[in-house]
N, C-alpha and C positions, 0 to 999 in steps of 0.2 A: 245554576239553579239553586234556590234556597231550600232549606230543610223545613218540613212541616213540624219537626220536633225541636225547633229552636227553643232555647231557655227563656227567651223573651216573648211573652204572650202577645199574639197579634190582635190588632184591632181590625176594623173594616179595611179591605183592600180598595185602593183607588188607582186610577190611571190619569196621567197627565200626558197630553200629546202636543208637541211643539210643531206647528205646521208653518213652515217657511216656504219660500219659492224654490221648488224642486228639491227640498230636503224636509224629511219628517223624522222627528225624534220622539220616542215615547218612553215612559217609565212606569213601572208598577211599584207601589209603595204602601206602607201602612203605618199607623201610629202604635208604638209599643207601650207596654205598661210602664216604661221609663219616661213617657211623655214625649219621646223623640220620634221624628219621622224616619222610618227605615226604608231606604230605596233598595228594592230586591233586584230589579233588572232594568237596564237601559239599553235600548236598541235604536239604531239610526239607519234609515234607508234614504237613498238619494239617487238622482240621475243627473248626468251632465248633458245639457242641451248642445248638440253640435251645431244646430242652426237656431236662429231666433224664432221662437214660437209666436206667431201673430194671432192665432185663433184661440179665444179663451176656452173653447170646448176641449182643445187638445191639452192645454195646461191643466184644466180641471181633471180630465181623465187620467193624466199621468200622476197627479198628486193624490187622487182618490186611490189609485193602485198602491202608492206608497203607504197611505194611511191604513189600508186594508192589511198590507203585509206587516206593519208595525203592530196592529191590534192582534193579528193572528199569533204573532210571536209572544206577546205579553199574556194572552189568554193561556197559551201552553205553559208559560212560566208560573201561572197562578195555580197550577195543579188541581184545577177543579173547584178551588175555593171561590166563594161569591165575590164579585167585584161590584161595589155599590155606586161608585161615583166616577165620572170621567170629566175632566176639564180640558177643553180645547183652547190652545193658545195660538191666536192667529196673527201672523205677520203679513206685511204687504206681499202680494196684491190682494189677499183675501179679506182685508179689512182696511178701513180708513176712519180717521177720527177728526172731529171738529171741536175746536176750543171756542167758547163763547162766554162773555160776561153779561148776565142779565141784571139790569138796574131797575129798581122800583123806587120812585120818588114820592113819598107820602106827603099830603098836604098838612096832616097833623102827625105829631109824634106817635108812632105805632109800636105796640108790644110785639116783638118777634118771637116766634116759636117754631117747633119742628113741623107743624101743620102748614104754616106759611111757606117754609122751605120746600116741603113735599109738593105743594100746589104749584110752585114755580117750576120745579123739575118736571112734573107731569105735563104742565102746559107747554113747556119747552119741547118735551118729547113729542107731543101732538103736532107742534109746529114743524118739527123736523120730519117732513113727509118723506117716505121712501121713494126713491127715484130709480128708474131702470131696474126694477126687481131687487132693490136692496132692502135690508131690514135692520132696524136699530136693535143692537144686542146688549149694549152696556152703557151705563151712564155713571160718571164719577163727579163728585164735587171736589174742586181743588182749593177753593178759598171762599170764605164768607166775610164781607166787610159791612160794618155798621158805621154810618156817617164817615166813610172813608178809611176806617181803621180795621185791619184784619182781626178776626177773633175766632176762637174755637168754642167759646162759651157764650153763645148767642141767646140761649133759652131765657125767655121772660125779660130780655133787655129791650129798651125802647130806642127807636131811631127814626129819623126823617128819611134817610137814604139807606137802602139795602142793596148790596151787590153780591151776586152769586156767580162764581166762575165754574162753569160746567164743561165737561167733555162728553160728547156722544159718539159712540163707535158704531159703524155700519158694516154689514157684510152682505154678500149676494145670497138671497134666499135659496136660489138654485144650488149653490155650492153647499150651504148648510144642510139642505135636505139630503144631498148625495153623501155627505160625510156620515150622517146618522144611519142611512141605509147601509153603507159599507160596514159600519161598526156592528149593526144588528145582524149581519150575516155570520158573525163570529160569536157574538154574545149579546144577551139582553141586559142593559144597564138602565136603571130607573132614572138616575139623576145625570143629566147632560147640561154642562154650563160652558158658554163661550166667552172668551176674554180677548181683549186687545193685548198683544205681546208688549208693545211699547208702554202701555199704561201699567201693566203688571210689573214690568221691569222698573218703571219709575217708582212704584210703591215699594219695591224691594230696595232699590238704591237709596231712596230717601231715608229708609230705616237704617241701613248699615253705614251710609256716608253722612251720618248726622252731624259731623264736624265740618261738612262742606255745604255752603249755602248756594253755590252755583257750580255747575259743571255741564259738559256735553257728553252724551252717551251715543255711541255710533255702533250699529249692528250691521255688518256687511254679510249678506247671505248670497245665494247663488245669482239671482237675477236682479236684486234690488239692494239698496242701502236705506235703512231706517235710522232716524235719529230723534233725540229729544234734547231740548235746551232747558236747563233748570236755572232760574234766577231767584234769589231771595227765598230759596227753599221750595219754590213752586215751579211746576211745569209751565213754561211760557211759550214753547214752540214745539210742534210735532211735524215732521216732514218725511218724505220718502222720495227717492229718485231712482230711475231705472238703470243702474249700473252696479253690478255685483261681481262676485268672483268668476262666475261662468261667463259673464259679459266680457271681462278682461281676457279670458282665455280664448274666447271666440274671435275677438278683435286681433289678438296676437296671431292666431291661426290664419286669419285672412291676410294679414300683412306678411307673414313668413312663408305661406304656402304649405305649412305643416298641418298635421291633424291637431284637434283640440287636446288629445291625450299627450301628444309629443310636446305641445306648447306648455302643458302643465309640468312635464318633466324638465323641460328647458328652463322654465321659470324657477323651479326648485334649485337647479344647478347654478343659475345666475345669482339667486339669493345666497346660496352657499359658497359663492366665489370659487366655483369649481370649473369654470370655463377658461380656455386659453385666451390670450389677448384679443385676437381678431373676433372670436366668437363672442367675447364679452362686449366688445364695441358694437358689433352687429345687433346683439340682443338688446343692449341699452338703447340703441337708436329706435327700436320698436317699442320697448317698454316705457321709456320716459314720457313720450307724448300721451300714452294711454293713462298713466297715473296722474299726469297733469289734467287730463280730461275728467277723471274721477274727482280730483280735488277741486276743479272749477265748478263742477256740479254741486259739490258739497257747499262751497261758498255761496253759490247762487240760491241755495235752498233757504238761506236766512239773511242775505245781504239787504233785503228790503225791510227787514224788521229790526235788526241790530246793526249799529255801526261798529267799527273796529274796536273802539274803546270799551264797548259794552258786552263784547262776546266773552263768555267764560274761557279761561285759559286751561282749566283742567279738563282733559278728555279721557274718557274710558272707552277703549276700542275693542270690539269683538269681531273676529273673523275666523272661520273654521279652517282656513288655509291661507297661506301667503300673507300672514299678519304683518311681517316686517316691511313688505312692499307698501301696504296701505299706511303704515306708520310713517314710512319715508315720504309718501305723498302728502301727508299732513305737515310733516316737518319742512317741506318745500315752501309752504306758506309762512315763511319766517316772520312776516309782519305781525302775525298773531302770537308768536312765541309760545306755542302750545306745550303744555306738560302732558305727555301722552303715556297712559298706563294701560297695561293689558287687562281686559275684563276678567280673564281667568285667574288673576291674582287677587280679586276681591274676595274677602272672607265673609261667608254668610253664616258663620258660627258653627257650633258643635251640636245643634239640635236636629241637624239633617245628616243622616249617616248612610253611607253606601255599604251595603252588606257584602261580605266576601263573595267574589265571583261576579259582582256587578261591574259593568263599565262605569266610568266616572264622567260626569259632565257638569261643569259649573253653571251652565245655562239651566239645566234641569234642577240643580240644587237651588238656584235663585227662584225658579217658579214654585217649587214646593215650599220654600221659605215664605214667599209672598202669599200663597194660598193659605198657609197656616195663619198668617197675620190677619187676613181679611175674613177668615171663616168665623 
C-alpha cells in the first residue's frame, strides 16, 4: 500500500480495468507533479473454467464477480482518497470491432475540413445499428486519404475523392450495465469510459514501435485469442478466435483423463523438460495436436485477407502463462518464418512508474501509456 505522505504530490486518482475472458486485472494510478503516471497498485483476479461455459449469463456472472473483487481491492488501496476516473479495457468476448473505409466521390473538387469528417463519422455510427442488445462504444479514425493519398493534414485541402478508414467497437448493453452497477456498489465514480483492448493496444504499439511499419500482435487470454495485423503503419485486420490458455488445458484434461489443474502442472513440467522419457512422449502426443489446432485457427483468421508473401513476419506475442508453447506453435508454421518477440519485453518508457509494493504488469503499463497519449 502506498503512503499518503509521499514526497511526490498526487494528482487525481484513476482506475484502469483490463477485462479479459475469465481474467480481470485492475490498477490504481495518479499523475505526479513530475508529469509521470505513478501506478500504486495492481491486482489480478481470475478463474479457470473446468468445463466450457456455453451460456453467456454464466460467463457474465463470473466476470462481474471478478470485476467487483478487483474494484473492492483498489478502493481499499486508495485509502479513502477520491477516484475520479475509471477506464474499462474490453477484450473478446466483451467487445467486437468492425473496420470500414467510407468513400465519398465528389462531382466537383471540394474543400475538406473537420466538419465533413465528423459528419461522415456520425452518419456511419447511425448506420451501424445495434443488434442483439449491443451498443457502439468507441470509434477511431485510422486513415484519411485525399485523391488516393494518405494525409494527416487534410484541413482546407481540396479533393475529388475522400476516403476515411474507421473502426467501430460494440459491446453488450447488458454487460456494460452490470459492470457499472458492480462498480457502484463499492464507489461512485463520475467518469466511466469503455475502450477496445485491441485498439488501445494498437495505439500504444504504433507509438513505441515507430520503426516498424508492419507487425502482428497476438494476445492469448484464457478463453480466446485476439490479434491485430498492422501494415504500412495502419491497422488492417482485427480478429478473434475461441482458443485460449484455458481451452488448451481443458482439451488436455479431456485427452489425458486428468484434472485441469493437473494438466496445467503437467504442461509446466513438459515445457521445463522435467519429464522422464515415456512421460515426455505421452505428453507430447497430447500437446502437439492441440498447439497445431491453435496455430491452424490463427492462420484461418487472416488467410482470406493476406497471402503468405504479404503477412508481416514480426510477431509480438502475449500470454500470461505457457508462453513458450504458443511461441512453438507459431514456429511450427515455418513457411512464414516468423520473428517472435515477447510482448513483456516491449519498453513503454520511463513516464509510467510502478511504485514500491505494487505488482508489475506490462499490459497495465501499456494501457496507462495509451490512455495518457489519447487524453
